[in-house]
N, C-alpha and C positions, 0 to 999 in steps of 0.2 A: 158104598156107604162101606162099607168095613176097610175096604181101599184106604181108604180117608182116614178114618179112624186108625188104623192099626198105627202108624206108622209115627201119633198124636204124642211122644210121649213127652210133652212141651202141659198133657192138660192131666197130668197127675192130681192135681189140687180137682177137679171140673168132677160131680156128679153127674151119671150118667142112670135116667131113667130109663125102664125097662120092664112092658108094657103085657106083650107078647113072648108065646113057645119060640119064636123065631128068632125073636132078639136075645130071649136067654141063650141061642145054643151060638150066637157068633160073639157072646162073653168070651171063647176058648182062643178067639181072636186077637183081642185087646187084652194084654197080658200086664199091660200099664195102669189098667185103671185097676184104683184100691176105694173108691167111694162110687156106688150102687146102690139108686131105687126100687127098690122090689118094686110095682103095684100088681093089686089083686090077685087069684087064686094062682100062682105061683107056686112049685119048687124052691124050696129051703137050697140056696147060693155052697160050693163050695172051693170058690174060688180061692185057690192060690194064697194069694198075697191081700185079701180083702183085710182092709181095717177100716172100718167101717158098713154098718147093715143095718136099715130100716126097713123093717116089715108095717105097710099100712094097709089097713082094709082088704084085709087077706082071713077068709073063712073057710077055709080050708084046712092049714095051720093046723094038727095038732100037735106034733109037738116034734118040742125043738132039736131033736138026740143029733141031725147033721149038722147044726154046730158048733162039734166036738170037733171038727177037721176044721175049725177055720182056729187054725193054732196066733196069728195077729191080727186077731177081732179084740179091737181097742173100743168103738163105742156102740154101743146097740139101742135101737129104740126099735120098742114095738106099737101100738098103734093100736086098733079099732080090730083086733087078732081073734074072733066071738069064738073059733072052733080049740085056743089052746086049754089043756090039759090043765098044764103045769106049768113051772118055770127049774124043771130038777135038772136039764140041760146047762141052761147056765153058769150051774158049778164045776161042769167038763172050761171053764174059762177064765184062766186064774190070772190073762194080763189083762182083764176089763178092767176097762179103767172111769167108763163113762157107761152110767144106763139108765133109760128112758122109756116108761113105762105108761100108757092113754090110752083108756077107754078097751081092757078087758078084763076078761067072764069075774064078775068077786068072787071072793074067797080063792084066792089064789095066792099060796103062801109064798113069801121072801123069803122065807128059811133058806133053801140055797142061795143066798146072799152071801151065808156067813160067811163062807169060807174066800170072796173073793179080797183078795189081801190088799189091791191097786186099786182098788173101785175109791175115787177121790170128790166123781158127780153120778148126783141120783135126782132125777125127774120119777113124781110120781102124779098122775091125774088119772089114777086106778081105784077102783071101791076096794080098802085098807078096816079088818077087822080091828085093830087097834086102837084103843084107845086114847093111847098115849103112842109119842117120842121114845118114852122108855120102854116099848111094846112092843118094837121096830127090830126084826131081827137083821142087821145094817151091820155092816162093819167100821171099827169103831177110825177110820181115815177118813169117811168123809168129808170133803175140804165145801162141796160145793150142793149142798140142800134144798131143791125147790118141791113144792108144794101147793099141786093146785087143782082146781075141781076136779072127783072128787071127796078132796082127801080136807075138807074144809073145818071138819066136828073132831081130825083130831088133836088135841093136847097139845102144847109142848113139852110139857114134860119130862125132862130127861132130855134136852137142846146139850147140853152140857157136856152128855158124853161119847160129842163131837167136840174137843177140843183144838183142833186146829179148826174147825169150820170158816170161811171165811164170807161168805153166800149166802142167804138162805131168802128163799120165793113163800112168802103165808100167801094164804088165802080167807079174806072173809073177815067179819069184825073179832069174834073169839079167838081168833089164832094171833087177831093186835092183840089185844087183850090181854092175851096169854104173856105177849109179849111183856108186858108193864112188870111184870111180879117173877118168872123162869127165870135160875140163873143162865145166862147166856156167856158161848167162849169168847176169853179176852179179842182173839184175832178176830172178829166179824169183821167184816170193812163193808159189804154193801149187800144193801137189806133190796128187797122187791116187796108193799106192799101190792095186791092185785081184789079187787069188786070188796069197797071197804063203805058203804053206803055212810057214814057219818064219823072218819078220820081225823079225829086230836092230833095233830103235832108234836104236840107238847109231851104229851106221851113216852116220845121217844129224846128226851133225854139226857135218860142214861144211859144211853149210849152214844157214848158221846169220841167212839173211834170211829163212827162209820164214813167212810171215803165217799162213797158215792151210791143214790137214793131213789128209787123209781117205784113211782105211781101210775098203777095202770088202774084202770076206771072205779074210780074212786072218785067220791065226795068228800070234799075240804070242808070241817067245820071249822075250822081255828084259819089267824093267814100266815102268810109262810113266815115271821117272826119268830114264829118258833123254830125256825131252823138253825139263826144264830147261834144258839144252845149245842150245836155242834160244830169246834174247833177246828173237824180233820175233816169233812164236807165239802168238797168238787165237784163233783156232779150230782145233779139232782135232774131225772126228769117225766114229764106227766104223759102221759100216753092216756086218751080219751075220757078225763076224765070230769066231772059235770060241775055245774055252775061255773062262774068266772072269776078267775085269780088273779091275786095281784100283783106283779111282779115286784111292783116298787117297790116293797121290806127288804131286796135280795139285794138291794142297789149298791149299799155298803159292805157286800158281802165278796170283798175285791177276788178272790181266791178262787171263785166260783162258779161254773157254765151250766149252765141253761137250757135245759132240750125241752119241747115242747111238739106234740102230735094230736092231733084232731081234738086240741083243746081251745076253749076259751079263755082269752086273756085279756090282760090292760098293763101299762104301766110299763114297757115296755120300753116307754123312751126313755126313763132314764137307766139303762143298764146298758152298756156298751156293744156295741152292735159283738166285736169279739169273741165276746161269753153270752150270746145267744147261740141257739142252736151248737153248743158245744160238744165235744166228747158226749154222747149218750153215759147210761147204767150198762155195763156189762152185759149185754145177752142172756137168759139162758142157757144151757147146753142144748134143748133137743135142737136134732137137726129140719123140723114144722113145727111151727107153732099149733101151742094147743088150741084143742078142740071148743069151740066157743058155749057155751048155756044155750 
């Protein structure tokens, strides 16, 4: 198999999943591979040209120190690494641009992130002691911030500390309520709301600069007519939303494309086909979807 893979330089953008020690050894022959998904209890990679690394369900790795040799690493995801003691070694990756943390040990400090001057995308899906965003030790250059379960209790106070923030994911009713009162960066263009049991779209009217809205596992308590108050809105996505959503209220919003998945809708006959299932809201940056509760 390696004889087939070795000359496949056009596979540079392809993810390679490594599950066994034998497969890991063969990576030395695949110098062109830049995206590798390492599963299980395997040693950390030191591939010289690695730019993205995802460690999933690894209950052996305790220390990320070997990552310090990955000088080209730009994207890192840690998911279900239950033995990991700390994140100190992340400070040795000054070129890191995207970081995703899911289901790690409670209490891990994010302080090593402070020195990541190039970090633009941060996805949190692991317990945090911070009571608000103001308490998170995160660089001010973050452009895309995604808060997944179990971070739904972190208050959004301090959101404006990231003046260039363009993309925001929030989870639960409490954070959605915070969004109605806190100061929001003027550059915010993409909003994703997850797991809201009673969402009133009228509360979004103050965010007139939104260009895309992604609603995931939400139940809407108001009609879609409220979206008329968002003049810049171009894309709306409904994913696994409960209840029946009446799309007819969006018929006159000619600039708006609508993307529906696993959601019961009516009134689609009033929407031109070219506007249905259009470009969805840009997806969150994690290389794997966040774990469901």
